[in-house]
Biopython code that builds the backbone (N, CA, C, O; Angstrom):
import numpy as np
from Bio.PDB.StructureBuilder import StructureBuilder

atoms = [
    (1, "MET", "N", (-16.451, -12.045, -16.808)),
    (1, "MET", "CA", (-15.821, -11.875, -15.525)),
    (1, "MET", "C", (-16.595, -10.792, -14.766)),
    (1, "MET", "O", (-16.738, -9.676, -15.266)),
    (2, "PRO", "N", (-17.086, -11.101, -13.589)),
    (2, "PRO", "CA", (-17.823, -10.087, -12.824)),
    (2, "PRO", "C", (-16.930, -8.886, -12.518)),
    (2, "PRO", "O", (-15.765, -9.034, -12.148)),
    (3, "THR", "N", (-17.498, -7.710, -12.681)),
    (3, "THR", "CA", (-16.759, -6.466, -12.488)),
    (3, "THR", "C", (-17.603, -5.496, -11.690)),
    (3, "THR", "O", (-18.794, -5.325, -11.950)),
    (4, "PHE", "N", (-16.974, -4.867, -10.718)),
    (4, "PHE", "CA", (-17.621, -3.756, -10.015)),
    (4, "PHE", "C", (-17.078, -2.486, -10.633)),
    (4, "PHE", "O", (-15.874, -2.340, -10.841)),
    (5, "TYR", "N", (-17.981, -1.574, -10.922)),
    (5, "TYR", "CA", (-17.660, -0.374, -11.680)),
    (5, "TYR", "C", (-18.211, 0.835, -10.946)),
    (5, "TYR", "O", (-19.371, 0.835, -10.536)),
    (6, "PHE", "N", (-17.390, 1.867, -10.777)),
    (6, "PHE", "CA", (-17.822, 3.155, -10.260)),
    (6, "PHE", "C", (-16.919, 4.210, -10.867)),
    (6, "PHE", "O", (-15.768, 4.355, -10.455)),
    (7, "LYS", "N", (-17.424, 4.945, -11.836)),
    (7, "LYS", "CA", (-16.633, 5.940, -12.558)),
    (7, "LYS", "C", (-15.347, 5.326, -13.116)),
    (7, "LYS", "O", (-14.333, 6.008, -13.261)),
    (8, "GLY", "N", (-15.404, 4.061, -13.419)),
    (8, "GLY", "CA", (-14.266, 3.292, -13.910)),
    (8, "GLY", "C", (-14.255, 1.943, -13.211)),
    (8, "GLY", "O", (-15.007, 1.720, -12.261)),
    (9, "ASN", "N", (-13.412, 1.058, -13.678)),
    (9, "ASN", "CA", (-13.336, -0.271, -13.073)),
    (9, "ASN", "C", (-12.823, -0.167, -11.641)),
    (9, "ASN", "O", (-11.879, 0.572, -11.359)),
    (10, "VAL", "N", (-13.452, -0.913, -10.746)),
    (10, "VAL", "CA", (-13.036, -0.945, -9.348)),
    (10, "VAL", "C", (-12.315, -2.257, -9.058)),
    (10, "VAL", "O", (-11.201, -2.252, -8.535)),
    (11, "ILE", "N", (-12.946, -3.377, -9.395)),
    (11, "ILE", "CA", (-12.343, -4.682, -9.158)),
    (11, "ILE", "C", (-13.069, -5.726, -10.006)),
    (11, "ILE", "O", (-14.281, -5.643, -10.205)),
    (12, "HIS", "N", (-12.330, -6.689, -10.492)),
    (12, "HIS", "CA", (-12.882, -7.846, -11.205)),
    (12, "HIS", "C", (-12.457, -9.073, -10.411)),
    (12, "HIS", "O", (-11.487, -9.027, -9.654)),
    (13, "PHE", "N", (-13.181, -10.160, -10.585)),
    (13, "PHE", "CA", (-12.756, -11.394, -9.936)),
    (13, "PHE", "C", (-13.158, -12.589, -10.782)),
    (13, "PHE", "O", (-14.103, -12.533, -11.569)),
    (14, "ALA", "N", (-12.416, -13.670, -10.598)),
    (14, "ALA", "CA", (-12.691, -14.895, -11.343)),
    (14, "ALA", "C", (-12.179, -16.087, -10.553)),
    (14, "ALA", "O", (-11.183, -16.006, -9.833)),
    (15, "SER", "N", (-12.882, -17.185, -10.707)),
    (15, "SER", "CA", (-12.481, -18.434, -10.072)),
    (15, "SER", "C", (-11.645, -19.245, -11.057)),
    (15, "SER", "O", (-12.015, -19.407, -12.220)),
    (16, "HIS", "N", (-10.530, -19.741, -10.582)),
    (16, "HIS", "CA", (-9.653, -20.578, -11.385)),
    (16, "HIS", "C", (-9.504, -21.926, -10.688)),
    (16, "HIS", "O", (-10.013, -22.121, -9.584)),
    (17, "LYS", "N", (-8.817, -22.836, -11.327)),
    (17, "LYS", "CA", (-8.695, -24.197, -10.797)),
    (17, "LYS", "C", (-8.074, -24.217, -9.397)),
    (17, "LYS", "O", (-8.525, -24.969, -8.533)),
    (18, "LYS", "N", (-7.051, -23.403, -9.169)),
    (18, "LYS", "CA", (-6.333, -23.446, -7.890)),
    (18, "LYS", "C", (-6.412, -22.161, -7.077)),
    (18, "LYS", "O", (-5.884, -22.098, -5.967)),
    (19, "HIS", "N", (-7.060, -21.143, -7.613)),
    (19, "HIS", "CA", (-7.114, -19.871, -6.896)),
    (19, "HIS", "C", (-8.287, -19.016, -7.367)),
    (19, "HIS", "O", (-8.935, -19.300, -8.375)),
    (20, "ILE", "N", (-8.529, -17.968, -6.603)),
    (20, "ILE", "CA", (-9.441, -16.897, -7.007)),
    (20, "ILE", "C", (-8.562, -15.728, -7.429)),
    (20, "ILE", "O", (-7.648, -15.338, -6.703)),
    (21, "GLY", "N", (-8.836, -15.179, -8.584)),
    (21, "GLY", "CA", (-8.082, -14.020, -9.056)),
    (21, "GLY", "C", (-8.855, -12.747, -8.777)),
    (21, "GLY", "O", (-10.014, -12.609, -9.168)),
    (22, "LEU", "N", (-8.202, -11.820, -8.095)),
    (22, "LEU", "CA", (-8.755, -10.483, -7.900)),
    (22, "LEU", "C", (-7.949, -9.542, -8.777)),
    (22, "LEU", "O", (-6.726, -9.470, -8.659)),
    (23, "TYR", "N", (-8.622, -8.833, -9.643)),
    (23, "TYR", "CA", (-7.979, -7.943, -10.600)),
    (23, "TYR", "C", (-8.337, -6.516, -10.199)),
    (23, "TYR", "O", (-9.392, -5.992, -10.556)),
    (24, "CYS", "N", (-7.431, -5.910, -9.450)),
    (24, "CYS", "CA", (-7.729, -4.611, -8.844)),
    (24, "CYS", "C", (-6.868, -3.486, -9.389)),
    (24, "CYS", "O", (-7.070, -2.329, -9.020)),
    (25, "GLY", "N", (-5.927, -3.789, -10.246)),
    (25, "GLY", "CA", (-5.076, -2.775, -10.834)),
    (25, "GLY", "C", (-3.724, -2.672, -10.142)),
    (25, "GLY", "O", (-3.585, -2.968, -8.955)),
    (26, "ALA", "N", (-2.749, -2.251, -10.905)),
    (26, "ALA", "CA", (-1.369, -2.181, -10.416)),
    (26, "ALA", "C", (-1.198, -1.206, -9.263)),
    (26, "ALA", "O", (-0.428, -1.463, -8.338)),
    (27, "GLU", "N", (-1.916, -0.086, -9.315)),
    (27, "GLU", "CA", (-1.796, 0.923, -8.255)),
    (27, "GLU", "C", (-2.231, 0.358, -6.906)),
    (27, "GLU", "O", (-1.582, 0.607, -5.890)),
    (28, "ALA", "N", (-3.316, -0.395, -6.892)),
    (28, "ALA", "CA", (-3.805, -0.988, -5.642)),
    (28, "ALA", "C", (-2.838, -2.044, -5.131)),
    (28, "ALA", "O", (-2.555, -2.091, -3.934)),
    (29, "VAL", "N", (-2.327, -2.892, -6.019)),
    (29, "VAL", "CA", (-1.375, -3.928, -5.594)),
    (29, "VAL", "C", (-0.135, -3.278, -4.996)),
    (29, "VAL", "O", (0.383, -3.741, -3.980)),
    (30, "GLN", "N", (0.340, -2.213, -5.618)),
    (30, "GLN", "CA", (1.509, -1.507, -5.107)),
    (30, "GLN", "C", (1.199, -0.862, -3.760)),
    (30, "GLN", "O", (2.000, -0.958, -2.831)),
    (31, "ASN", "N", (0.050, -0.208, -3.646)),
    (31, "ASN", "CA", (-0.317, 0.488, -2.420)),
    (31, "ASN", "C", (-0.473, -0.469, -1.234)),
    (31, "ASN", "O", (-0.098, -0.128, -0.112)),
    (32, "PHE", "N", (-1.016, -1.651, -1.472)),
    (32, "PHE", "CA", (-1.270, -2.614, -0.400)),
    (32, "PHE", "C", (-0.212, -3.714, -0.348)),
    (32, "PHE", "O", (-0.432, -4.752, 0.276)),
    (33, "GLY", "N", (0.918, -3.500, -0.987)),
    (33, "GLY", "CA", (1.960, -4.512, -1.076)),
    (33, "GLY", "C", (2.363, -5.116, 0.255)),
    (33, "GLY", "O", (2.589, -6.322, 0.342)),
    (34, "ASP", "N", (2.455, -4.294, 1.296)),
    (34, "ASP", "CA", (2.860, -4.820, 2.606)),
    (34, "ASP", "C", (1.818, -5.772, 3.185)),
    (34, "ASP", "O", (2.167, -6.678, 3.942)),
    (35, "LYS", "N", (0.556, -5.582, 2.844)),
    (35, "LYS", "CA", (-0.521, -6.438, 3.352)),
    (35, "LYS", "C", (-0.751, -7.662, 2.458)),
    (35, "LYS", "O", (-1.541, -8.543, 2.796)),
    (36, "LEU", "N", (-0.062, -7.709, 1.325)),
    (36, "LEU", "CA", (-0.248, -8.808, 0.379)),
    (36, "LEU", "C", (0.869, -9.850, 0.477)),
    (36, "LEU", "O", (0.969, -10.738, -0.370)),
    (37, "GLN", "N", (1.702, -9.740, 1.503)),
    (37, "GLN", "CA", (2.730, -10.754, 1.714)),
    (37, "GLN", "C", (2.035, -12.104, 1.885)),
    (37, "GLN", "O", (1.047, -12.202, 2.612)),
    (38, "GLY", "N", (2.528, -13.110, 1.243)),
    (38, "GLY", "CA", (1.927, -14.433, 1.327)),
    (38, "GLY", "C", (0.959, -14.740, 0.201)),
    (38, "GLY", "O", (0.518, -15.879, 0.049)),
    (39, "TYR", "N", (0.622, -13.720, -0.598)),
    (39, "TYR", "CA", (-0.215, -13.917, -1.778)),
    (39, "TYR", "C", (0.672, -13.798, -3.007)),
    (39, "TYR", "O", (1.640, -13.039, -3.005)),
    (40, "LYS", "N", (0.348, -14.540, -4.046)),
    (40, "LYS", "CA", (1.025, -14.358, -5.322)),
    (40, "LYS", "C", (0.383, -13.148, -6.000)),
    (40, "LYS", "O", (-0.839, -13.071, -6.122)),
    (41, "THR", "N", (1.204, -12.222, -6.430)),
    (41, "THR", "CA", (0.708, -11.025, -7.113)),
    (41, "THR", "C", (1.477, -10.840, -8.414)),
    (41, "THR", "O", (2.595, -11.327, -8.584)),
    (42, "SER", "N", (0.846, -10.129, -9.307)),
    (42, "SER", "CA", (1.511, -9.686, -10.525)),
    (42, "SER", "C", (0.919, -8.332, -10.858)),
    (42, "SER", "O", (0.217, -7.750, -10.032)),
    (43, "ASN", "N", (1.179, -7.829, -12.016)),
    (43, "ASN", "CA", (0.750, -6.487, -12.392)),
    (43, "ASN", "C", (-0.766, -6.325, -12.287)),
    (43, "ASN", "O", (-1.490, -6.605, -13.242)),
    (44, "GLY", "N", (-1.245, -5.875, -11.126)),
    (44, "GLY", "CA", (-2.663, -5.599, -10.951)),
    (44, "GLY", "C", (-3.501, -6.777, -10.516)),
    (44, "GLY", "O", (-4.727, -6.678, -10.471)),
    (45, "THR", "N", (-2.850, -7.919, -10.186)),
    (45, "THR", "CA", (-3.584, -9.139, -9.866)),
    (45, "THR", "C", (-3.136, -9.706, -8.529)),
    (45, "THR", "O", (-1.954, -9.676, -8.184)),
    (46, "ILE", "N", (-4.111, -10.224, -7.782)),
    (46, "ILE", "CA", (-3.839, -10.931, -6.533)),
    (46, "ILE", "C", (-4.446, -12.319, -6.669)),
    (46, "ILE", "O", (-5.604, -12.456, -7.061)),
    (47, "GLN", "N", (-3.672, -13.343, -6.347)),
    (47, "GLN", "CA", (-4.181, -14.711, -6.382)),
    (47, "GLN", "C", (-4.391, -15.196, -4.952)),
    (47, "GLN", "O", (-3.471, -15.179, -4.135)),
    (48, "ILE", "N", (-5.614, -15.627, -4.666)),
    (48, "ILE", "CA", (-5.951, -16.171, -3.361)),
    (48, "ILE", "C", (-6.156, -17.672, -3.545)),
    (48, "ILE", "O", (-7.101, -18.091, -4.213)),
    (49, "PRO", "N", (-5.279, -18.479, -2.958)),
    (49, "PRO", "CA", (-5.405, -19.932, -3.149)),
    (49, "PRO", "C", (-6.760, -20.449, -2.656)),
    (49, "PRO", "O", (-7.275, -19.997, -1.634)),
    (50, "ASN", "N", (-7.320, -21.396, -3.395)),
    (50, "ASN", "CA", (-8.561, -22.033, -2.961)),
    (50, "ASN", "C", (-8.320, -22.659, -1.591)),
    (50, "ASN", "O", (-7.263, -23.243, -1.350)),
    (51, "GLY", "N", (-9.274, -22.542, -0.716)),
    (51, "GLY", "CA", (-9.150, -23.090, 0.626)),
    (51, "GLY", "C", (-8.624, -22.091, 1.635)),
    (51, "GLY", "O", (-8.735, -22.319, 2.840)),
    (52, "ARG", "N", (-8.057, -20.994, 1.175)),
    (52, "ARG", "CA", (-7.593, -19.950, 2.088)),
    (52, "ARG", "C", (-8.752, -18.999, 2.355)),
    (52, "ARG", "O", (-9.473, -18.606, 1.438)),
    (53, "GLU", "N", (-8.918, -18.638, 3.608)),
    (53, "GLU", "CA", (-10.004, -17.735, 3.972)),
    (53, "GLU", "C", (-9.768, -16.357, 3.344)),
    (53, "GLU", "O", (-8.646, -15.854, 3.310)),
    (54, "LEU", "N", (-10.850, -15.770, 2.853)),
    (54, "LEU", "CA", (-10.757, -14.436, 2.264)),
    (54, "LEU", "C", (-10.545, -13.406, 3.358)),
    (54, "LEU", "O", (-11.203, -13.450, 4.397)),
    (55, "ASP", "N", (-9.631, -12.484, 3.127)),
    (55, "ASP", "CA", (-9.416, -11.360, 4.039)),
    (55, "ASP", "C", (-10.374, -10.247, 3.608)),
    (55, "ASP", "O", (-10.021, -9.373, 2.818)),
    (56, "VAL", "N", (-11.572, -10.302, 4.138)),
    (56, "VAL", "CA", (-12.638, -9.388, 3.724)),
    (56, "VAL", "C", (-12.247, -7.940, 3.984)),
    (56, "VAL", "O", (-12.530, -7.074, 3.156)),
    (57, "ASP", "N", (-11.606, -7.657, 5.111)),
    (57, "ASP", "CA", (-11.199, -6.278, 5.412)),
    (57, "ASP", "C", (-10.220, -5.758, 4.369)),
    (57, "ASP", "O", (-10.328, -4.612, 3.934)),
    (58, "LEU", "N", (-9.273, -6.586, 3.967)),
    (58, "LEU", "CA", (-8.302, -6.179, 2.949)),
    (58, "LEU", "C", (-9.000, -5.909, 1.619)),
    (58, "LEU", "O", (-8.717, -4.908, 0.961)),
    (59, "ILE", "N", (-9.899, -6.788, 1.227)),
    (59, "ILE", "CA", (-10.618, -6.600, -0.034)),
    (59, "ILE", "C", (-11.455, -5.324, 0.012)),
    (59, "ILE", "O", (-11.492, -4.573, -0.964)),
    (60, "GLN", "N", (-12.123, -5.074, 1.127)),
    (60, "GLN", "CA", (-12.912, -3.840, 1.261)),
    (60, "GLN", "C", (-12.022, -2.613, 1.164)),
    (60, "GLN", "O", (-12.405, -1.623, 0.541)),
    (61, "ASN", "N", (-10.843, -2.659, 1.767)),
    (61, "ASN", "CA", (-9.931, -1.519, 1.702)),
    (61, "ASN", "C", (-9.419, -1.278, 0.283)),
    (61, "ASN", "O", (-9.253, -0.132, -0.137)),
    (62, "ILE", "N", (-9.173, -2.355, -0.447)),
    (62, "ILE", "CA", (-8.743, -2.223, -1.844)),
    (62, "ILE", "C", (-9.861, -1.603, -2.673)),
    (62, "ILE", "O", (-9.610, -0.717, -3.490)),
    (63, "VAL", "N", (-11.085, -2.059, -2.469)),
    (63, "VAL", "CA", (-12.229, -1.506, -3.196)),
    (63, "VAL", "C", (-12.387, -0.024, -2.877)),
    (63, "VAL", "O", (-12.575, 0.787, -3.784)),
    (64, "ARG", "N", (-12.312, 0.336, -1.607)),
    (64, "ARG", "CA", (-12.421, 1.764, -1.221)),
    (64, "ARG", "C", (-11.309, 2.593, -1.860)),
    (64, "ARG", "O", (-11.554, 3.700, -2.339)),
    (65, "PHE", "N", (-10.096, 2.060, -1.868)),
    (65, "PHE", "CA", (-8.960, 2.743, -2.480)),
    (65, "PHE", "C", (-9.232, 3.021, -3.960)),
    (65, "PHE", "O", (-8.992, 4.128, -4.442)),
    (66, "ASN", "N", (-9.729, 2.019, -4.670)),
    (66, "ASN", "CA", (-10.005, 2.190, -6.100)),
    (66, "ASN", "C", (-11.174, 3.130, -6.349)),
    (66, "ASN", "O", (-11.146, 3.907, -7.304)),
    (67, "ILE", "N", (-12.199, 3.074, -5.509)),
    (67, "ILE", "CA", (-13.323, 4.015, -5.651)),
    (67, "ILE", "C", (-12.833, 5.443, -5.467)),
    (67, "ILE", "O", (-13.185, 6.325, -6.250)),
    (68, "GLU", "N", (-12.027, 5.680, -4.440)),
    (68, "GLU", "CA", (-11.493, 7.032, -4.214)),
    (68, "GLU", "C", (-10.630, 7.471, -5.380)),
    (68, "GLU", "O", (-10.695, 8.624, -5.805)),
    (69, "GLY", "N", (-9.819, 6.557, -5.902)),
    (69, "GLY", "CA", (-8.990, 6.880, -7.062)),
    (69, "GLY", "C", (-9.834, 7.254, -8.263)),
    (69, "GLY", "O", (-9.495, 8.184, -8.995)),
    (70, "ASN", "N", (-10.934, 6.538, -8.475)),
    (70, "ASN", "CA", (-11.826, 6.852, -9.604)),
    (70, "ASN", "C", (-12.536, 8.171, -9.391)),
    (70, "ASN", "O", (-12.760, 8.909, -10.350)),
    (71, "ARG", "N", (-12.895, 8.485, -8.156)),
    (71, "ARG", "CA", (-13.564, 9.773, -7.870)),
    (71, "ARG", "C", (-12.646, 10.935, -8.194)),
    (71, "ARG", "O", (-13.102, 11.980, -8.658)),
    (72, "ASN", "N", (-11.365, 10.761, -7.955)),
    (72, "ASN", "CA", (-10.401, 11.860, -8.110)),
    (72, "ASN", "C", (-9.862, 12.004, -9.527)),
    (72, "ASN", "O", (-9.068, 12.905, -9.801)),
    (73, "LYS", "N", (-10.286, 11.126, -10.426)),
    (73, "LYS", "CA", (-9.809, 11.216, -11.820)),
    (73, "LYS", "C", (-10.617, 12.224, -12.591)),
    (73, "LYS", "O", (-10.366, 12.439, -13.777)),
]
sb = StructureBuilder()
sb.init_structure("model")
sb.init_model(0)
sb.init_chain("A")
sb.init_seg("    ")
for serial, (resi, resn, name, xyz) in enumerate(atoms, 1):
    if name == "N":
        sb.init_residue(resn, " ", resi, " ")
    sb.init_atom(name, np.array(xyz, "f"), 0.0, 1.0, " ", f" {name:<3s}", serial, name[0])
structure = sb.get_structure()
């Protein structure tokens, strides 16, 4: 599974039959919960249905959030 790493895991992603899974951690899912309405989420995971356009700004903000969190650990 491709993983971006900076002083710890930042985000992982994988393609599934019906969705793309973004594995960004529970803290990020909780922090961005209001912006994740309409996506299926679980503990640290966001599912983006195939055919739905990626919200690049949201993904970039999640990545920045996790990088900052890793810097402060």
